[in-house]
C-alpha distance (Angstrom), angle and dihedral (degrees) to the residues before:
residue distance angle dihedral
M1 . . .
R2 3.76 . .
Q3 3.91 112.0 .
R4 3.70 111.9 -120.7
P5 3.83 111.8 -112.4
N6 3.86 120.9 -117.4
Q7 3.79 119.9 -107.0
A8 3.85 93.8 -90.5
Q9 3.85 92.5 52.0
E10 3.78 90.7 46.4
D11 3.72 91.3 53.4
I12 3.87 89.9 53.1
M13 3.82 93.5 47.7
I14 3.83 89.4 50.0
K15 3.83 88.8 55.2
D16 3.68 92.0 46.2
L17 3.87 93.9 53.3
Q18 3.86 89.3 46.9
R19 3.81 85.4 61.8
V20 3.78 89.3 62.5
V21 3.78 93.9 53.0
Q22 3.87 138.8 -8.5
L23 3.68 105.0 -95.1
N24 3.74 133.2 137.3
D25 3.73 132.2 -107.8
L26 3.80 97.0 -99.8
Q27 3.89 92.0 52.2
A28 3.84 92.9 44.3
R29 3.81 91.7 49.7
E30 3.81 91.6 46.8
I31 3.81 94.6 48.9
L32 3.87 92.1 45.8
N33 3.75 91.1 49.9
Q34 3.77 92.8 51.1
A35 3.81 89.0 49.2
Q36 3.86 87.9 50.2
W37 3.87 89.4 -113.4
N38 3.86 91.2 -60.2
L39 3.85 100.3 145.3
Q40 3.79 95.2 -162.8
K41 3.78 91.8 50.6
A42 3.83 90.3 47.6
S43 3.82 92.3 47.5
N44 3.76 91.8 52.1
Y45 3.83 90.2 49.3
V46 3.71 90.6 55.0
L47 3.78 94.2 45.3
D48 3.88 89.3 50.2
I49 3.76 90.0 53.4
Q50 3.83 89.7 52.3
K51 3.77 92.2 47.8
S52 3.79 97.1 48.2
G53 3.86 94.3 39.0
T54 3.83 102.4 85.5
K55 3.76 94.1 113.6
I56 3.75 92.5 43.6
E57 3.81 90.0 51.0
D58 3.81 89.0 55.5
Q59 3.70 88.9 54.9
F60 3.75 92.2 49.4
K61 3.87 91.2 50.1
K62 3.71 87.8 54.9
Y63 3.67 94.8 67.6
V64 3.84 99.2 37.0
S65 3.75 114.0 106.4
Q66 3.75 118.6 -126.8
G67 3.86 112.6 -78.8
Q68 3.80 92.6 11.5
Q69 3.87 127.2 108.9
V70 3.80 97.3 -159.7
I71 3.96 134.0 50.3
D72 3.79 106.4 -98.7
E73 3.78 127.0 -161.9
N74 3.93 92.0 -80.3
G75 3.80 88.7 55.7
I76 3.85 94.5 46.5
Q77 3.77 87.5 50.7
Q78 3.90 89.7 55.6
F79 3.91 89.5 42.6
C80 3.83 88.5 54.8
N81 3.75 92.4 45.4
D82 3.91 91.3 51.8
L83 3.88 88.9 49.7
G84 3.86 89.5 51.5
I85 3.91 92.2 -120.3
D86 3.81 134.4 119.4
L87 3.83 123.2 -116.2
M88 3.76 86.5 -116.7
D89 3.82 93.9 51.4
P90 3.88 111.0 116.5
V91 3.80 88.2 -133.3
I92 3.78 92.9 72.9
L93 3.81 89.2 55.2
Y94 3.80 87.9 49.9
I95 3.77 91.0 50.8
S96 3.81 89.0 49.7
Y97 3.83 89.5 51.5
I98 3.82 88.8 50.1
F99 3.81 90.9 49.8
K100 3.92 87.2 46.6
S101 3.88 85.4 -132.4
E102 3.77 111.0 -172.9
I103 3.75 105.8 -156.6
M104 3.84 128.9 41.1
G105 3.82 112.5 -116.2
V106 3.71 94.9 22.5
Y107 3.84 134.0 89.5
T108 3.85 117.6 -174.0
K109 3.87 121.5 -154.1
F110 3.75 90.4 -105.4
D111 3.78 91.8 51.0
F112 3.70 86.3 60.1
L113 3.84 95.4 42.7
Y114 3.83 92.4 48.0
G115 3.79 97.3 42.6
F116 3.72 97.8 43.5
T117 3.89 89.1 47.4
L118 3.78 92.0 53.5
L119 3.76 92.5 48.5
K120 3.82 91.0 45.0
A121 3.67 92.1 -124.5
Q122 3.87 127.0 138.6
S123 3.87 96.8 -177.1
T124 3.83 142.9 29.0
F125 3.87 84.6 -110.3
D126 3.84 90.1 58.8
L127 3.67 91.1 48.9
K128 3.80 93.2 47.2
R129 3.77 87.1 63.2
E130 3.77 89.4 57.2
I131 3.80 95.6 55.0
K132 3.80 93.6 94.8
R133 3.72 93.4 51.5
L134 3.78 92.8 46.0
R135 3.80 88.9 50.3
E136 3.73 90.1 51.8
D137 3.90 89.4 47.3
L138 3.82 86.6 65.9
N139 3.72 90.7 61.6
N140 3.81 85.9 71.0
K141 3.88 101.7 88.9
E142 3.81 93.2 -149.1
I143 3.81 91.9 55.7
L144 3.79 91.5 45.5
K145 3.85 90.3 47.8
S146 3.78 87.6 53.7
V147 3.81 92.8 50.9
Y148 3.77 92.2 44.5
K149 3.87 92.3 52.3
Y150 3.82 90.9 44.3
C151 3.82 91.8 53.4
F152 3.91 91.8 65.3
D153 3.73 93.4 67.6
F154 3.84 93.3 33.3
T155 3.86 90.9 58.0
K156 3.86 94.9 34.9
Q157 3.80 120.2 102.3
K158 3.90 106.6 -121.0
Q159 3.71 97.5 -120.0
R160 3.86 93.6 49.7
K161 3.83 132.8 80.9
D162 3.85 93.9 -156.0
I163 3.73 142.1 38.5
D164 3.84 130.2 -124.7
L165 3.75 114.2 -97.4
S166 3.85 89.9 -117.8
I167 3.80 89.7 59.3
A168 3.69 93.2 49.5
Q169 3.84 90.4 45.1
G170 3.86 88.9 56.2
L171 3.88 91.2 50.1
W172 3.79 91.6 47.8
E173 3.73 91.4 49.1
T174 3.83 94.2 48.1
L175 3.72 100.3 38.5
L176 3.74 110.4 28.7
K177 3.74 112.3 19.1
N178 3.81 95.8 79.3
V179 3.79 91.5 41.9
F180 3.84 106.6 47.8
P181 3.91 115.7 42.1
I182 3.81 91.5 -149.3
M183 3.76 90.0 64.8
N184 3.91 92.6 75.1
Q185 3.71 90.2 65.9
F186 3.68 92.4 37.1
M187 3.95 92.4 56.3
K188 3.89 87.9 50.7
Y189 3.79 86.6 56.4
V190 3.81 93.3 49.7
S191 3.72 91.5 46.6
N192 3.81 92.1 52.3
I193 3.88 92.6 55.9
Q194 3.90 105.4 111.9
E195 3.82 115.9 -125.0
K196 3.82 90.3 -112.9
D197 3.85 91.6 58.4
Q198 3.78 97.5 43.9
K199 3.82 113.2 116.3
P200 3.77 130.2 178.1
I201 3.70 120.5 -90.9
S202 3.81 118.0 -113.9
R203 3.82 124.0 -143.2
D204 3.91 91.4 -110.5
T205 3.93 92.3 50.4
Y206 3.76 91.6 46.5
Y207 3.83 93.1 49.5
M208 3.91 91.0 43.4
V209 3.93 88.7 56.2
W210 3.81 85.4 65.3
E211 3.91 93.3 47.6
F212 3.82 86.4 45.6
C213 3.69 93.3 56.2
V214 3.90 92.6 46.5
Q215 3.80 97.5 42.6
I216 3.84 104.3 35.6
G217 3.95 123.4 67.8
E218 3.73 122.7 -128.6
D219 3.82 90.4 -100.9
L220 3.71 94.2 53.8
S221 3.87 88.9 -127.1
K222 3.91 88.4 138.4
Y223 3.73 94.9 50.9
D224 3.76 118.7 106.8
Y225 3.81 115.0 -176.8
K226 3.68 94.0 179.1
T227 3.75 96.4 72.8
G228 3.80 96.1 62.5
A229 3.78 90.4 -133.4
W230 3.83 94.6 128.0
P231 3.81 128.6 60.8
T232 3.74 118.3 -95.0
F233 3.78 89.6 -113.2
I234 3.78 92.0 62.1
D235 3.82 92.7 45.0
G236 3.77 86.4 56.8
F237 3.77 85.3 63.1
Y238 3.74 93.4 53.7
F239 3.86 91.8 51.2
F240 3.82 87.4 45.2
M241 3.78 87.7 59.2
H242 3.80 95.7 35.2
P243 3.88 104.0 37.0
N244 3.77 92.3 165.9
H245 3.75 91.3 66.0
K246 3.73 109.5 89.4
Q247 3.61 115.8 -129.6
Q248 3.77 113.6 -129.3
């Protein structure tokens, strides 16, 4: 069995694979991992995708605005329309996760080639027939958790380490509100935060909101604000629900 390379070696192999085709770090890492970090095997896989992706490329071109080389927000809106889903549908975030798309509001050609190939689809029509299955996939908490965690970097501006509260709020609304009953009250708390008190959401806080939903009951009986185990932002929700408890 091939020994997995260390982090520095992985980074070099990712760059080497990216010389074969223009793909992002997420895609390169995923493909190399599937190829057990065999660069030749990964390169052959990428080239096979390109060779067999003529129909998928035609679909990609359908959504590219004139003078552009990527699908922008207008093209993604049309893509969603053709799939019969809304831009705020959690399924489009799941599709972006499968594509390993790197930037919200943008699909590259390789995003389409890679994602459609994984989904065994040659056209938007083929993909539309998979929507029901993809929606059912999101009932799996492990899949939903992976999509949720992916969305932090997907929506984050590259130079930042956090995301705006409004972005996090949209993700919580889309991915968590209809899954965890506690999120109905949590969203009321978020909506009540005055603009002057709004702060960006760190990766740790964003991830901990998921753990909070999983570990804490709807009545907050399992929540212990005294231990300091939870981020201040989540403590704020507890005090929002229990205003008579004095915050230390």
